[in-house]
N, C-alpha and C positions, 0 to 999 in steps of 0.2 A: 192856214187861211180857209174861210170857207170862200169859195167861187162860184159862181155860176157859170158851167160852161155858154163856149161862144153860140152854140145854135140857141139856146136859149135867150142868151141877147138879143140875137138875129129874130127870135120870136118875136120879141118887145117892142123894138124899131120899126118892125113888119106890121105887129098889129097897131099900133102909134100912126102910123101914113095913114092904112085904111081908115082909120079912127079920125084921124083929124081931116080927111076931105072928103066931108060931105056933100061937095056936088056931085063926085062919080061917086056913084054907091057901087060899081064894081071896077075891082082893078085885075090888072092881067098880071101874070106873074112877071113878064120882062117888063112892063111899067112900074111895081114894084123894082125887083129888082137894080133898074133907072134909077129910080128917087132912092134907094138905100146905099147907091153905089156897091152891092153885094152881087158874088157871083150870081149868074141864071140859075145852073144847078143845085145850088145852095138857097136861095131863093125858092124852088119848086120843090127840093126835101121840106124845108122845115113850114112851108104855106101844107104841103099833103100831113106833116104831122098834126098843127092847126086843123085842120080840115074831119082828120080822124079821131077829134077831140068832138069834133062837135063847134066849135067856138068859130069857123067862117061855117060858107054856104057855098060851093060853086055852082057857076051858072055855064051852059054849054050854047055855044052859038057862035055866030061869029063876033057877036058882043058882049060874049061872054067875063068868064074869073072870078073873082071870089070879093066875096063882102061879109059883113060880118052879121055873125048868124042874133046874135041880141045886143042890146045897144051897149056903146060902151061902159054907161056906168052900169049895167051888171054880170059885166065881165072884171072879174080880177085878177090881179098880176099872179096870184097862188093859181088861178087855174091854168095861162099861158108860162108859168114855169111846169107845173106837173102834167102838162104837154107835152114838153120836150125831156124834161127829166124825167119824171114818171115822179111817187111820190117823195114831199116834200121832207128830207129828215135829216138831220145833222150827222147822223153817225146809223151804222148797219143798225144796232140795235133799236133804234128810232121808231123802225118801220111794222108795220104792222104780221113780216114776214119775219116767223122763227129760223130760227138754226144758219142764219147770214154767219155770228160772227161765234170761234170757238172760246170765247171768253162770257158767250150769255148768260149763261144758270150760274156763273160766280161772281160777276162782275158786282161790284158792289155800288155801283152810280148814274146803269140802268136807267131806271125810274128814273132817274133827275134828268138824263139825258133824254126820256120821252117827253118829258116835262120843259123842258126848253126848246126840244122839237115843236110843241104845238105849238108853243110862244111867239118863233116865228115862223109860223107858216098861220098861225093868227093875225100877224100883225099883216104878212103878204096877201092874207083874205081881204084887211079890211080897204085898200088900194085898190081902185080899180083903175080901168082904160080909159077910163075921162079921166083920172085924176093923172095919167101918167103925161096926158097930152097939156095938161096946165102946168103954167110955172108954180114948181112947190119951195117949198122951205122949212129947213129942220128950227122946230121953236122948242122951248120948254112953258109948263104952266105947271104950277102949285100942286099938288094931288092934299089926297083928306089926309094925309097924315105929315103933311108941312114937306114930302120930298118932291125934288121939281120930277117932273114926268116929261119927258120926250113927246114930239107929237108932231104930228104933217101941216103944214098948210099949205092954202093959196091964194091967192090975187084973190079970188070970190067969197073968200070967209069961211068955207067949208074947213076946219079941221077933223082929222083922223083921230 
Protein backbone atom coordinates (compact mmCIF):
# COMPACT_ATOMS: atom_id res chain seq x y z
CA UNK A 1 0.00 0.00 0.00
CA UNK A 2 1.24 3.45 -0.87
CA UNK A 3 0.53 5.77 2.01
CA UNK A 4 1.49 9.29 3.03
CA UNK A 5 2.91 9.72 6.52
CA UNK A 6 0.65 11.30 9.13
CA UNK A 7 2.80 14.43 9.26
CA UNK A 8 2.28 14.88 5.51
CA UNK A 9 -1.46 14.52 5.94
CA UNK A 10 -1.30 17.09 8.75
CA UNK A 11 0.73 19.41 6.51
CA UNK A 12 -1.97 19.23 3.85
CA UNK A 13 -4.66 19.93 6.47
CA UNK A 14 -2.78 22.91 7.92
CA UNK A 15 -2.04 24.38 4.49
CA UNK A 16 -5.72 24.14 3.51
CA UNK A 17 -6.78 25.87 6.73
CA UNK A 18 -4.39 28.72 5.98
CA UNK A 19 -5.50 28.89 2.33
CA UNK A 20 -9.22 28.85 3.17
CA UNK A 21 -9.12 31.66 5.69
CA UNK A 22 -8.40 34.67 3.49
CA UNK A 23 -9.63 37.13 6.15
CA UNK A 24 -6.85 36.23 8.56
CA UNK A 25 -3.66 36.60 6.59
CA UNK A 26 -1.53 35.44 9.55
CA UNK A 27 -2.20 32.28 11.56
CA UNK A 28 -0.58 31.32 14.84
CA UNK A 29 0.48 27.76 15.57
CA UNK A 30 -1.93 27.77 18.53
CA UNK A 31 -4.89 28.83 16.34
CA UNK A 32 -3.99 26.24 13.71
CA UNK A 33 -3.75 23.55 16.39
CA UNK A 34 -7.22 24.48 17.66
CA UNK A 35 -8.77 24.57 14.18
CA UNK A 36 -7.19 21.31 13.07
CA UNK A 37 -7.61 19.58 16.46
CA UNK A 38 -3.95 18.53 16.32
CA UNK A 39 -1.50 18.78 19.22
CA UNK A 40 0.42 22.06 19.30
CA UNK A 41 3.88 20.38 19.25
CA UNK A 42 2.90 18.45 16.10
CA UNK A 43 1.56 21.59 14.43
CA UNK A 44 4.75 23.47 15.31
CA UNK A 45 6.90 20.68 13.86
CA UNK A 46 4.96 20.60 10.58
CA UNK A 47 4.91 24.40 10.29
CA UNK A 48 8.69 24.45 10.74
CA UNK A 49 9.11 21.99 7.83
CA UNK A 50 6.76 24.00 5.60
CA UNK A 51 8.61 27.18 6.54
CA UNK A 52 12.00 25.63 5.73
CA UNK A 53 10.64 24.56 2.33
CA UNK A 54 9.58 28.17 1.71
CA UNK A 55 5.89 27.32 1.40
CA UNK A 56 5.12 29.50 4.42
CA UNK A 57 6.42 32.83 5.65
CA UNK A 58 6.71 33.60 9.35
CA UNK A 59 5.81 36.99 10.82
CA UNK A 60 7.29 38.03 14.15
CA UNK A 61 5.73 40.18 16.83
CA UNK A 62 2.48 40.37 18.77
CA UNK A 63 0.38 39.84 15.66
CA UNK A 64 2.83 37.34 14.22
CA UNK A 65 2.26 33.90 12.83
CA UNK A 66 2.39 32.14 9.48
CA UNK A 67 1.05 32.91 6.02
CA UNK A 68 1.38 31.34 2.58
CA UNK A 69 4.57 32.26 0.76
CA UNK A 70 2.65 32.45 -2.53
CA UNK A 71 -0.90 32.17 -3.80
CA UNK A 72 -2.69 28.87 -3.14
CA UNK A 73 -3.03 28.27 -6.89
CA UNK A 74 0.78 28.40 -7.16
CA UNK A 75 1.46 25.74 -4.50
CA UNK A 76 1.15 22.13 -5.66
CA UNK A 77 0.30 19.14 -3.53
CA UNK A 78 3.64 17.72 -4.69
CA UNK A 79 5.46 20.66 -3.09
CA UNK A 80 3.70 20.09 0.22
CA UNK A 81 4.38 16.34 0.15
CA UNK A 82 8.03 16.94 -0.74
CA UNK A 83 8.38 19.49 2.08
CA UNK A 84 7.41 16.87 4.66
CA UNK A 85 8.48 13.54 3.12
CA UNK A 86 11.31 14.46 0.79
CA UNK A 87 11.42 13.51 -2.91
CA UNK A 88 8.32 11.75 -4.24
CA UNK A 89 9.28 8.22 -5.25
CA UNK A 90 7.50 4.89 -4.95
CA UNK A 91 10.69 2.88 -4.51
CA UNK A 92 14.24 3.62 -3.42
CA UNK A 93 15.52 3.20 -6.98
CA UNK A 94 13.00 5.79 -8.22
CA UNK A 95 14.95 8.65 -6.65
CA UNK A 96 17.99 10.42 -8.04
CA UNK A 97 20.09 8.92 -5.23
CA UNK A 98 21.97 5.78 -6.21
CA UNK A 99 23.03 2.94 -3.95
CA UNK A 100 19.93 2.80 -1.75
CA UNK A 101 18.92 -0.65 -2.95
CA UNK A 102 21.10 -3.77 -3.17
CA UNK A 103 19.30 -4.88 -6.34
CA UNK A 104 19.62 -1.56 -8.12
CA UNK A 105 22.28 -2.65 -10.65
CA UNK A 106 20.43 -5.79 -11.70
CA UNK A 107 16.81 -4.75 -11.23
CA UNK A 108 14.78 -5.56 -14.34
CA UNK A 109 12.06 -3.00 -13.53
CA UNK A 110 14.09 -0.06 -12.23
CA UNK A 111 13.33 2.13 -15.24
CA UNK A 112 9.63 1.26 -15.11
CA UNK A 113 9.54 2.12 -11.39
CA UNK A 114 11.07 5.49 -12.24
CA UNK A 115 8.41 6.09 -14.89
CA UNK A 116 5.61 5.20 -12.47
CA UNK A 117 7.08 7.57 -9.86
CA UNK A 118 7.23 10.34 -12.47
CA UNK A 119 3.54 9.81 -13.30
CA UNK A 120 2.53 9.96 -9.63
CA UNK A 121 4.69 13.04 -9.07
CA UNK A 122 3.23 14.67 -12.19
CA UNK A 123 -0.32 14.04 -10.99
CA UNK A 124 0.46 15.58 -7.60
CA UNK A 125 2.09 18.57 -9.31
CA UNK A 126 -1.13 19.25 -11.23
CA UNK A 127 -3.27 19.48 -8.09
CA UNK A 128 -2.81 22.79 -6.28
CA UNK A 129 -3.59 23.94 -2.77
CA UNK A 130 -6.37 26.02 -4.33
CA UNK A 131 -7.82 22.81 -5.79
CA UNK A 132 -7.71 21.15 -2.37
CA UNK A 133 -9.97 23.76 -0.82
CA UNK A 134 -12.64 23.18 -3.50
CA UNK A 135 -15.14 20.31 -3.53
CA UNK A 136 -13.49 17.81 -5.90
CA UNK A 137 -14.90 14.86 -7.77
CA UNK A 138 -13.35 12.07 -9.77
CA UNK A 139 -14.62 11.65 -13.31
CA UNK A 140 -13.50 10.17 -16.59
CA UNK A 141 -13.34 11.46 -20.14
CA UNK A 142 -12.60 9.66 -23.35
CA UNK A 143 -8.98 10.06 -24.46
CA UNK A 144 -7.48 10.24 -27.94
CA UNK A 145 -7.46 6.47 -28.41
CA UNK A 146 -10.99 5.96 -27.10
CA UNK A 147 -9.88 4.83 -23.64
CA UNK A 148 -11.31 6.40 -20.49
CA UNK A 149 -8.94 8.83 -18.80
CA UNK A 150 -9.51 9.65 -15.14
CA UNK A 151 -9.66 13.36 -14.35
CA UNK A 152 -10.25 15.49 -11.30
CA UNK A 153 -12.72 18.32 -11.47
CA UNK A 154 -14.59 20.56 -9.08
CA UNK A 155 -17.59 22.82 -9.04
CA UNK A 156 -15.91 25.82 -10.69
CA UNK A 157 -15.41 23.74 -13.82
CA UNK A 158 -11.60 23.51 -13.75
CA UNK A 159 -10.47 20.06 -14.81
CA UNK A 160 -7.09 18.50 -14.09
